[in-house]
C-alpha positions, 0 to 999 in steps of 0.5 A: 352152221352151228351144228350141233343146234341143226344137230339138235333142231332135227332131233328137236322139230322132226324126229320128236314130232314123229314119236320117235320118242325112246332116248336111247334112240334119240340119244344115239341120234344126239352122239353118231355124226351123222353129217359125217356119212355126207357126199362132202358136196350135202352136208350143209344139207346134213340135218335136212328133212328129206332124202339126200342123193350119194352120187351126183349124176340124175342115173343116180338119184332114180336108181333111188342111190340116197341117204334116207330121211333122218326120221325115216331111220329114227323112226326103222330104229325105235320099231325094231328095238334091237339089243346089244346080244343081236345079229341085224341084217341091212339091205341098201348102205348107201352112205352107212349112217343107219347101219353105225345106228344100227351097229350101236344098239346090235353085236353086229349087221351085216349090210349089202350094198349092190354098188361097188362105189358107193358099199367102199365108200361106206365102208370109210365112214364106218372106220371113221367113226369107229364102228367096226361090228358092220361087214360091208359087203357087196352084194345083190339084195334081192338074190344073194343066198346068205344062208350061210350067215342067218339066221337073222334077228333083226333084219333092215329093208333102208329101201322099198319093196313093192311087195315082201321077199319070201327069200329074205323072211326066211332068213328071221330066228324064232321071235325076230323082225323085218322090218320093209316099206311096201307097196306102191306110190303115191302109198307105201306102208311100212312093215313090221314083220316078227317071227313067232311059234305061230308063224309070221305076224305082220304090222303097218304102223305108217306110211312112208313113200322111199325110193325102191330097193333094186333087183326085188320083184315087182308085181305083173301088171295088167294094160287094156287097151283098144 
């Protein structure tokens, strides 16, 4: 495989057609080596338009332990408009690739991963890539108290939730932005929330179905029986 041609094709055929036109984001995707964050068994799929399993077991995939499709990561990064002076929180580290992209844009990044093995791998990936302003922490993003670490300028949920978590929203600085994929299959919406002087302002610019982040609340379901 011609890696550089595959990277070029990913940007031009997957990412740019998904309305990712920010030159800074496109340039970053051209230089951060996505293939170095992909498990060796799936490296041939590094530039494919799909979610890549991060472990070999079916249970791991069912638990959402996947690397997100390139166009989704790129669109989230573009919409958040991360600046060099900003502090970022990511929930759902996975392989560390999104954290690497965020690290290149931000002052520093705290990324939480619930699975200890994935956290170790992500940390190693980031170190090899020379991304040194990212802290990988083993923690459950749904329940960990981050009040001592926040507030944050930018928060990214790298997975879906049924509804926006109030505790996480409470970690936003004034002017801060949060990106999450919210809802239930078959239709989930990318939801961009900004903390303004008048409270939270929310927009839903695009649709995307992603695996669930673990342990975030699910709404009650009504079951009818005869």
